[in-house]
C-alpha positions as CSV (number, residue, x, y, z in Angstrom):
1,X,-0.4,2.7,-43.4
2,X,-0.8,-1.0,-42.8
3,X,-3.9,-2.0,-40.9
4,X,-3.9,-5.0,-38.6
5,X,-7.1,-6.9,-37.9
6,X,-7.8,-7.9,-34.4
7,X,-10.6,-9.5,-32.3
8,X,-11.7,-7.8,-29.1
9,X,-13.7,-9.5,-26.3
10,X,-15.9,-8.4,-23.5
11,X,-18.0,-9.9,-20.7
12,X,-20.1,-8.9,-17.7
13,X,-21.0,-9.8,-14.1
14,X,-17.6,-11.0,-13.0
15,X,-17.2,-11.9,-9.4
16,X,-14.0,-11.0,-7.8
17,X,-11.3,-13.6,-8.1
18,X,-10.4,-15.3,-4.9
19,X,-6.9,-13.9,-5.0
20,X,-7.8,-10.3,-5.9
21,X,-5.7,-7.8,-4.0
22,X,-8.5,-5.1,-3.8
23,X,-9.9,-5.0,-0.4
24,X,-7.1,-7.0,1.1
25,X,-6.1,-4.3,3.6
26,X,-9.6,-4.2,5.0
27,X,-9.8,-8.0,5.1
28,X,-6.4,-8.1,6.9
29,X,-7.7,-5.6,9.5
30,X,-10.8,-7.7,10.1
31,X,-9.0,-11.0,10.3
32,X,-5.8,-9.9,11.9
33,X,-6.6,-11.5,15.2
34,X,-7.8,-14.7,13.4
35,X,-4.8,-15.1,11.2
36,X,-2.6,-18.0,12.4
37,X,1.0,-16.7,13.1
38,X,3.7,-17.9,10.8
39,X,5.8,-20.5,12.7
40,X,9.1,-19.0,13.6
41,X,12.3,-20.7,14.7
42,X,15.7,-19.5,15.9
43,X,18.5,-19.5,13.4
44,X,22.3,-19.7,13.9
45,X,24.4,-17.1,12.1
46,X,25.8,-19.9,10.0
47,X,22.3,-20.8,8.8
48,X,21.4,-17.2,8.1
49,X,24.5,-16.8,5.9
50,X,23.7,-20.1,4.1
51,X,21.3,-19.5,1.1
52,X,20.2,-23.1,1.6
53,X,18.4,-22.0,4.8
54,X,18.0,-18.3,4.4
55,X,14.4,-17.1,4.9
56,X,12.5,-13.9,5.6
57,X,10.1,-15.3,8.2
58,X,8.4,-11.9,8.9
59,X,6.3,-12.1,5.7
60,X,2.6,-12.0,6.7
61,X,0.6,-14.9,5.4
62,X,-3.2,-14.4,5.1
63,X,-5.2,-17.6,5.0
64,X,-6.5,-18.4,1.5
65,X,-10.2,-17.9,0.9
66,X,-10.7,-21.2,-1.0
67,X,-9.4,-23.5,1.7
68,X,-10.6,-26.6,-0.2
69,X,-8.1,-25.8,-3.0
70,X,-5.3,-23.8,-1.5
71,X,-3.3,-23.8,1.7
72,X,-0.4,-21.8,3.2
73,X,2.7,-23.8,2.5
74,X,5.6,-24.3,4.9
75,X,8.6,-22.0,4.9
76,X,11.5,-23.6,3.0
77,X,13.8,-23.4,6.1
78,X,11.3,-25.2,8.2
79,X,11.2,-28.2,5.9
80,X,15.0,-28.2,5.3
81,X,15.5,-28.3,9.1
82,X,13.5,-31.5,9.3
83,X,14.9,-33.6,6.4
84,X,17.9,-35.9,7.0
85,X,21.4,-34.5,6.5
86,X,22.2,-36.8,3.6
87,X,19.2,-35.6,1.7
88,X,20.1,-32.0,2.4
89,X,23.6,-32.6,1.1
90,X,22.3,-34.2,-2.1
91,X,19.9,-31.3,-2.6
92,X,22.6,-28.7,-2.2
93,X,24.9,-30.5,-4.7
94,X,22.4,-31.7,-7.3
95,X,19.2,-29.6,-6.6
96,X,17.1,-32.8,-7.0
97,X,17.3,-36.2,-5.2
98,X,15.4,-39.4,-4.5
99,X,13.6,-39.6,-1.2
100,X,11.9,-42.5,0.6
101,X,8.2,-42.7,1.3
102,X,9.1,-42.5,5.0
103,X,10.9,-39.3,4.5
104,X,7.9,-37.8,2.6
105,X,5.6,-38.9,5.4
106,X,7.7,-37.7,8.3
107,X,9.8,-34.8,7.1
108,X,8.0,-32.8,4.5
109,X,5.1,-31.5,6.6
110,X,2.5,-33.1,4.4
111,X,-0.9,-33.5,6.0
112,X,-2.7,-36.8,5.7
113,X,-5.1,-35.2,3.2
114,X,-2.2,-34.3,0.9
115,X,-0.5,-37.6,1.3
116,X,-3.8,-39.3,0.4
117,X,-4.0,-37.3,-2.8
118,X,-0.4,-38.3,-3.6
119,X,-1.1,-42.0,-3.0
120,X,-4.3,-41.8,-5.1
121,X,-2.1,-40.9,-8.2
122,X,-0.3,-44.3,-7.8
123,X,3.4,-43.3,-7.9
124,X,5.3,-45.8,-9.9
125,X,7.4,-48.1,-7.6
126,X,6.9,-45.5,-4.8
127,X,9.7,-43.6,-6.5
128,X,9.6,-40.1,-5.1
129,X,12.0,-37.2,-5.7
130,X,12.5,-33.8,-4.0
131,X,13.6,-30.7,-5.9
132,X,15.0,-27.5,-4.3
133,X,15.7,-24.5,-6.5
134,X,14.8,-20.9,-6.9
135,X,13.5,-20.9,-3.3
136,X,10.8,-23.6,-4.0
137,X,10.6,-27.2,-2.8
138,X,8.7,-29.6,-5.0
139,X,8.2,-33.3,-4.6
140,X,7.6,-35.1,-7.9
141,X,7.0,-38.6,-9.2
142,X,5.9,-40.6,-12.2
143,X,2.4,-42.0,-12.6
144,X,1.2,-45.2,-14.5
145,X,1.0,-45.0,-18.3
146,X,-2.1,-43.3,-19.6
147,X,-4.5,-45.3,-21.9
148,X,-3.5,-44.9,-25.5
149,X,-7.1,-43.9,-26.2
150,X,-5.9,-40.4,-25.3
151,X,-3.6,-40.3,-28.3
152,X,-4.8,-38.1,-31.1
153,X,-5.2,-39.5,-34.6
154,X,-2.8,-38.0,-37.2
155,X,-5.6,-36.0,-39.0
156,X,-6.7,-34.3,-35.7
157,X,-3.1,-33.6,-34.7
158,X,-2.4,-32.0,-38.1
159,X,-5.6,-29.9,-37.9
160,X,-4.8,-28.6,-34.4
161,X,-1.3,-27.6,-35.4
162,X,-2.6,-25.8,-38.5
163,X,-5.4,-23.8,-36.8
164,X,-3.0,-22.8,-34.0
165,X,-0.9,-20.9,-36.5
166,X,2.8,-20.3,-36.9
167,X,5.3,-20.1,-34.0
168,X,5.6,-16.6,-32.7
169,X,8.3,-14.9,-30.7
170,X,7.6,-13.1,-27.4
171,X,11.3,-11.9,-27.3
172,X,12.5,-10.6,-23.9
173,X,9.0,-9.7,-22.8
174,X,7.4,-12.1,-20.3
175,X,4.1,-12.1,-22.3
176,X,3.4,-15.8,-22.7
177,X,-0.1,-15.4,-21.1
178,X,-1.2,-12.8,-23.8
179,X,0.3,-14.8,-26.7
180,X,-1.4,-18.0,-25.5
181,X,-4.8,-16.2,-24.9
182,X,-4.8,-14.7,-28.4
183,X,-3.8,-18.0,-30.1
184,X,-6.4,-19.9,-28.1
185,X,-9.1,-17.4,-29.4
186,X,-7.9,-17.4,-32.9
187,X,-7.6,-21.2,-33.2
188,X,-11.0,-21.6,-31.8
189,X,-12.4,-19.1,-34.2
190,X,-11.0,-21.1,-37.1
191,X,-12.4,-24.4,-35.7
192,X,-15.9,-22.9,-35.5
193,X,-15.7,-21.2,-38.9
194,X,-15.6,-17.7,-37.6
195,X,-12.2,-17.1,-39.3
196,X,-11.1,-18.6,-42.6
197,X,-7.6,-19.1,-41.3
198,X,-5.4,-18.4,-38.3
199,X,-4.9,-14.7,-37.6
200,X,-2.3,-13.5,-35.0
201,X,-4.2,-11.2,-32.6
202,X,-2.5,-8.3,-30.9
203,X,-1.1,-9.5,-27.6
204,X,0.4,-6.1,-27.0
205,X,-3.0,-4.4,-27.1
206,X,-4.2,-6.7,-24.3
207,X,-1.0,-6.1,-22.3
208,X,-1.0,-2.3,-22.7
209,X,-4.7,-1.9,-21.8
210,X,-5.2,-4.6,-19.2
211,X,-3.2,-2.5,-16.7
212,X,-1.8,0.7,-18.3
213,X,0.0,1.9,-15.1
214,X,1.7,-1.4,-14.6
215,X,2.6,-1.6,-18.2
216,X,4.2,1.8,-18.1
217,X,6.2,0.9,-15.0
218,X,7.5,-2.3,-16.6
219,X,8.1,-1.0,-20.1
220,X,11.6,0.2,-19.4
221,X,12.6,-3.2,-18.2
222,X,11.4,-5.0,-21.3
223,X,9.0,-6.9,-19.1
224,X,5.3,-7.3,-18.8
225,X,3.3,-8.0,-15.7
226,X,2.9,-11.7,-14.7
227,X,-0.6,-12.6,-15.9
228,X,-3.3,-15.1,-15.3
229,X,-5.9,-16.1,-17.9
230,X,-8.5,-14.6,-15.5
231,X,-6.9,-11.1,-15.5
232,X,-6.4,-11.2,-19.3
233,X,-10.0,-12.1,-19.9
234,X,-11.2,-9.5,-17.3
235,X,-9.6,-6.8,-19.4
236,X,-12.1,-7.5,-22.2
237,X,-15.0,-6.3,-20.0
238,X,-13.4,-2.9,-19.8
239,X,-12.6,-2.5,-23.5
240,X,-14.3,0.4,-25.2
241,X,-16.8,0.0,-28.0
242,X,-17.7,-3.6,-27.2
243,X,-21.3,-4.6,-26.5
244,X,-22.0,-5.9,-23.0
245,X,-22.4,-9.6,-22.5
246,X,-22.6,-12.2,-19.7
247,X,-19.6,-14.3,-18.8
248,X,-18.9,-17.4,-16.7
249,X,-16.0,-19.7,-16.2
250,X,-17.1,-23.3,-16.0
251,X,-15.0,-24.2,-12.9
252,X,-16.3,-27.8,-13.0
253,X,-14.6,-28.5,-16.3
254,X,-11.1,-29.7,-17.2
255,X,-9.9,-30.1,-13.6
256,X,-7.7,-33.0,-14.6
257,X,-5.2,-33.6,-17.4
258,X,-7.3,-36.6,-18.5
259,X,-10.3,-34.2,-19.1
260,X,-8.1,-31.8,-20.9
261,X,-6.8,-34.6,-23.2
262,X,-10.4,-35.6,-24.0
263,X,-11.2,-32.0,-24.9
264,X,-8.1,-32.0,-27.1
265,X,-9.8,-34.4,-29.4
266,X,-11.9,-31.5,-30.8
267,X,-10.4,-28.2,-29.5
268,X,-7.1,-26.6,-28.6
269,X,-6.5,-26.2,-24.9
270,X,-4.3,-23.7,-23.1
271,X,-2.3,-24.8,-20.0
272,X,0.4,-23.6,-17.6
273,X,3.7,-25.5,-17.8
274,X,6.1,-25.8,-14.8
275,X,9.5,-25.2,-16.3
276,X,12.9,-26.4,-15.1
277,X,16.2,-25.7,-16.8
278,X,16.4,-27.7,-20.0
279,X,12.8,-27.4,-20.9
280,X,13.7,-25.7,-24.2
281,X,16.4,-28.3,-25.1
282,X,16.1,-29.3,-28.8
283,X,14.4,-32.6,-29.8
284,X,13.8,-33.9,-26.3
285,X,10.8,-35.1,-24.3
286,X,10.5,-32.6,-21.4
287,X,10.1,-34.6,-18.1
288,X,10.4,-31.8,-15.5
289,X,13.3,-31.5,-13.0
290,X,16.5,-33.4,-13.3
291,X,19.7,-33.4,-11.2
292,X,21.3,-30.0,-11.4
293,X,18.4,-28.5,-13.2
294,X,16.9,-25.5,-11.4
295,X,13.4,-24.2,-11.6
296,X,12.9,-21.5,-14.2
297,X,9.3,-20.6,-13.7
298,X,5.8,-21.0,-15.3
299,X,5.1,-20.6,-19.0
300,X,1.7,-20.5,-20.8
301,X,1.4,-22.8,-23.8
302,X,-1.3,-24.2,-26.1
303,X,-1.8,-27.9,-26.1
304,X,-2.3,-29.3,-29.6
305,X,-2.5,-33.0,-29.5
306,X,-1.4,-36.2,-27.6
307,X,1.2,-38.2,-29.7
308,X,3.9,-40.7,-29.5
309,X,7.3,-39.0,-29.5
310,X,10.5,-41.0,-29.3
311,X,8.3,-44.0,-28.7
312,X,6.7,-42.4,-25.6
313,X,3.4,-40.7,-25.0
314,X,3.8,-36.9,-25.1
315,X,1.6,-33.8,-25.3
316,X,2.6,-31.5,-28.1
317,X,2.5,-27.8,-27.1
318,X,2.9,-24.6,-29.0
319,X,5.2,-22.1,-27.3
320,X,6.0,-18.5,-28.2
321,X,9.8,-18.5,-28.2
322,X,10.6,-18.7,-31.9
323,X,11.4,-22.0,-33.7
324,X,14.8,-22.3,-32.0
325,X,13.6,-24.4,-29.0
326,X,12.2,-27.9,-28.6
327,X,11.1,-29.3,-32.0
328,X,10.8,-26.3,-34.3
329,X,9.3,-24.3,-31.6
330,X,7.0,-27.0,-30.2
331,X,7.5,-28.6,-26.7
332,X,6.8,-32.2,-26.1
333,X,5.8,-32.8,-22.5
334,X,5.7,-36.0,-20.5
335,X,2.1,-36.5,-19.2
336,X,3.2,-39.0,-16.5
337,X,5.1,-36.7,-14.2
338,X,3.2,-35.1,-11.2
339,X,4.4,-32.7,-8.5
340,X,3.2,-31.2,-5.2
341,X,4.6,-28.1,-3.7
342,X,6.1,-28.7,-0.3
343,X,7.4,-25.2,0.7
344,X,9.1,-22.0,-0.4
345,X,11.3,-19.3,1.0
346,X,9.4,-16.5,2.7
347,X,10.4,-13.9,0.2
348,X,8.2,-11.0,-0.8
349,X,8.1,-12.1,-4.4
350,X,7.2,-15.8,-3.6
351,X,3.6,-16.9,-3.5
352,X,3.0,-18.3,0.0
353,X,-0.1,-20.3,-1.0
354,X,0.0,-23.6,-2.9
355,X,-2.5,-26.2,-4.1
356,X,-3.5,-29.0,-1.8
357,X,-3.7,-31.6,-4.5
358,X,-0.9,-32.7,-6.8
359,X,-0.8,-31.5,-10.4
360,X,0.9,-32.6,-13.7
361,X,3.7,-30.5,-15.3
362,X,0.8,-29.1,-17.3
363,X,-2.1,-27.6,-15.3
364,X,-4.8,-24.8,-15.2
365,X,-6.5,-25.8,-18.5
366,X,-8.7,-23.5,-20.5
367,X,-10.6,-24.1,-23.7
368,X,-13.2,-22.1,-25.7
369,X,-16.5,-22.9,-27.2
370,X,-18.1,-20.7,-29.9
371,X,-21.7,-20.6,-30.9
372,X,-22.4,-20.5,-34.6
373,X,-23.2,-16.9,-35.6
374,X,-23.1,-14.4,-38.4
375,X,-19.7,-13.1,-39.6
376,X,-18.3,-10.7,-37.2
377,X,-20.4,-11.8,-34.2
378,X,-20.0,-14.9,-32.1
379,X,-20.3,-16.1,-28.5
380,X,-17.4,-17.7,-26.7
381,X,-18.0,-19.8,-23.6
382,X,-15.0,-20.0,-21.3
383,X,-14.1,-23.3,-19.5
384,X,-11.4,-23.5,-17.0
385,X,-9.9,-25.8,-14.4
386,X,-8.5,-23.3,-11.9
387,X,-11.6,-23.1,-9.6
388,X,-11.9,-19.3,-9.8
389,X,-15.5,-18.2,-9.8
390,X,-16.1,-15.7,-12.6
391,X,-19.8,-15.1,-12.4
392,X,-23.1,-16.5,-13.7
393,X,-24.1,-17.3,-17.2
394,X,-20.8,-16.2,-18.6
395,X,-20.2,-15.6,-22.2
396,X,-17.6,-13.6,-24.1
397,X,-18.9,-11.9,-27.2
398,X,-16.8,-11.0,-30.1
399,X,-18.9,-8.2,-31.6
400,X,-16.9,-7.3,-34.7
401,X,-13.5,-7.3,-36.4
402,X,-11.8,-4.1,-35.2
403,X,-9.1,-2.6,-37.4
404,X,-6.2,-1.2,-35.4
405,X,-3.3,1.0,-36.8
C-alpha cells in the first residue's frame, strides 16, 4: 500500500483567541446589562419585503474584546436608510457605485477615527466607491502607486514559485485554509533546507482532526468548516505523538501589506483574499469589486512575489483551484485597492464585527521562520498580522516525518 509522507506540528501555552466561543455564555451573562442594545428602527412592510433592506435586527451583538482592532458594525438597513436615493438605486442595479467624500462622511456611519484611517491611505483623487452584495457593505478605493523597490527580482520570483509547488485542487470542499497552511509549511521547509523539494502535506488530516465532530457534520455536504490559521495551527498542539513545544504568534509583525511584501523578498507569505465575482477570470489583474460583481467570500492564498503584470504592479498568489483559473492557477492581485467594511445584514451567519482600520484586498499575513536543525527536527516560528495573542515564546516543532497510510 502506498505510503504518504507528512509533517505534523505542535505547540504549547496557547492563550485563548479573542474570538473563541468557549465561555461566551458566561461572558454574556456577566455583561448582559453592559452590552449596548442594537439600534432598532421601524420598517414598513414594503421595506421588509425588499431584500435591499431586509434585516434580522434581533441578533445579539456582544462587544468585541479587542476594541482597538475590532468594532460592531452597523446593520445594513441602517446605512441604506441614510444614503441618498440615487446612490441606493445605483447600488440595487449595479451592486457597486461611486460616492462622494461628503456621502462617506455623512451617510455611512463612519466614526472620525475610521475616517482618519481612510484619509491616511491617501485615496487617489478622493475617488470612493460603495459595494453592496451578499449582505455586506464595503467602501473601497485606490491608493497611490507603491515604490518599485517592492518588486521581486526574476530569480527570487522563480524560486518562490518553485518551492511553493504545483497547483492543487480543493474541489468542492471549502478547504483553502488547510491547503494554504500545508503549502506555507512545505515551502518554508524547502527554503530552510529541511526538505529537498516541495512535498504536498495532507490537508485532509488537519481538517479531519482539528474538529472531528464538525468534520463529520459537514462531510455529507462536501464542505469543510470555515477555518482561520489560528485554529488550524492550534490543532497541532493536540496531535498525538508529537513532543511538546512552546509557541507564540508575533502579533507585531506583518501588520501591513508593505511589511508582507518586504518579507516576500525571502519567504513565502500566506494571506486572506477578499473575493468578488470575476476573481478567477483568466489572464486578468484582479482589482476587487466592479459594477454588477457580487461578493463571493474570502479565500486563503500563498503570496509568491511582487511583479509587473500587464504593465501594472501585481502580487502573484498561488491558489488551490486547479490550473483552470487566473493564469495557470495563479491569481494576480492589485496591491493598490483598499476597503473598509461599513455594515452588514443582521443575519445569524454574518459576522457582526469588523476591523476599524482599512485593509487591502490581501490581508491577515502569515509567514514561517525555521531554525537550522538535524533532519527530521526543526523549529518553526509563527509570525502573523491579525493581532491574536497566541502565547509566550511560541515555537512550533516538527519532530519527525510521519508516514501515514
